[in-house]
C-alpha positions in Angstrom: -12.7 -13.2 -11.4 -12.4 -11.8 -7.8 -14.7 -13.3 -5.2 -17.5 -11.2 -3.8 -15.6 -10.9 -0.5 -12.3 -9.6 -2.0 -11.8 -7.1 -4.8 -8.8 -5.3 -6.2 -9.0 -1.5 -6.0 -6.5 0.9 -7.4 -6.3 4.4 -5.8 -4.0 7.2 -6.8 -2.6 9.2 -3.9 -0.1 12.1 -3.8 2.5 12.6 -1.1 0.4 15.4 0.2 -2.6 13.0 0.6 -0.5 10.6 2.6 1.1 13.3 4.7 -2.3 14.6 5.8 -2.4 12.8 9.1 -1.5 9.2 8.1 0.2 7.0 10.7 3.1 4.9 9.5 2.4 1.2 10.4 5.6 0.1 8.7 8.0 2.1 6.5 9.0 0.8 3.1 10.7 -2.6 3.5 12.1 -5.1 1.0 10.0 -8.2 0.5 10.8 -11.3 -1.7 8.4 -9.9 -4.3 9.3 -6.2 -4.1 8.8 -3.4 -1.5 5.8 -2.5 0.7 4.8 0.1 3.2 1.7 0.4 5.3 -0.2 3.4 6.7 -3.3 4.0 8.6 -5.5 6.9 7.4 -7.6 9.2 9.6 -10.6 6.9 9.3 -8.5 3.9 10.5 -8.3 2.3 7.1 -5.0 0.5 6.3 -3.4 1.5 3.1 -0.6 -0.6 1.7 1.7 0.7 -1.0 3.6 -1.9 -3.0 6.3 -1.7 -5.7 6.9 -4.9 -7.6 10.4 -6.2 -7.7 12.5 -6.9 -10.8 11.3 -9.8 -13.0 13.5 -12.9 -12.4 16.0 -13.5 -15.2 
């Protein structure tokens, strides 16, 4: 169970939502666990998009 300080939230965004003034903090990059990109929205919130990598074989 998540602690009271940290919770997992899932939000669905469209490309139009992200293009509405978001600032790119880092474009999609490969990580050992998949890919990620970070954006800052108009309110200064950081939004991270992640895509899991392939399962190890």
